[in-house]
C-alpha positions in Angstrom: 89.0 84.0 101.8 88.0 81.3 99.5 87.5 82.0 96.0 84.6 79.4 94.1 83.1 78.9 90.8 80.9 82.2 90.2 82.5 84.6 92.4 83.2 88.2 91.6 86.1 89.3 91.5 86.3 93.6 91.3 89.3 95.9 90.6 89.3 99.5 90.5 92.1 102.6 90.6 92.2 105.4 93.2 90.1 107.5 90.6 87.3 104.9 91.8 87.7 105.0 95.0 88.6 108.6 96.1 85.0 109.6 94.5 83.0 107.0 97.2 82.5 107.0 100.7 84.6 104.6 102.3 81.5 102.4 104.1 81.1 100.3 100.4 77.9 100.7 100.1 78.0 102.2 96.8 79.7 99.0 95.7 77.4 96.2 96.8 75.0 98.3 95.3 76.4 98.5 92.2 76.7 95.0 92.0 73.3 94.0 92.8 72.1 90.3 91.6 74.3 90.4 88.7 76.9 87.3 87.9 77.8 89.6 84.7 81.0 91.0 85.1 80.4 93.3 82.1 77.5 94.6 83.8 79.0 95.3 86.8 82.1 97.5 85.5 79.5 99.3 83.3 77.4 100.0 86.5 80.3 101.0 88.7 81.6 103.2 85.8 78.2 104.8 85.8 78.1 105.3 89.6 81.4 106.8 89.5 80.9 109.1 86.6 78.0 110.6 87.7 79.2 112.6 90.6 81.3 115.5 89.9 83.8 114.7 92.2 85.7 112.5 90.2 89.1 114.3 89.5 91.4 111.3 88.2 91.4 108.5 85.5 89.4 106.0 86.5 90.0 102.1 85.6 87.7 98.8 86.4 88.6 95.2 86.0 85.6 92.9 87.1 86.1 88.9 86.5 84.3 86.1 87.0 85.5 83.1 88.1 84.5 79.7 86.5 85.3 75.9 87.3 87.6 74.5 84.7 86.1 71.5 82.7 87.8 68.2 83.0 
């Protein structure tokens, strides 16, 4: 995939993935329309910690691609 200005890159540990279904709908819902990396990370953490299935440590990293100014 091509990465362009404004895209988000979301990475998380298996501690997050193990809690959620494999379809990814939860992730699309957590990201929503925001382009703010902190908001996305907070939403992923909140949705993950909300369930009782969380058994492993969790890590979430979200970054937004920004075009370098000349």
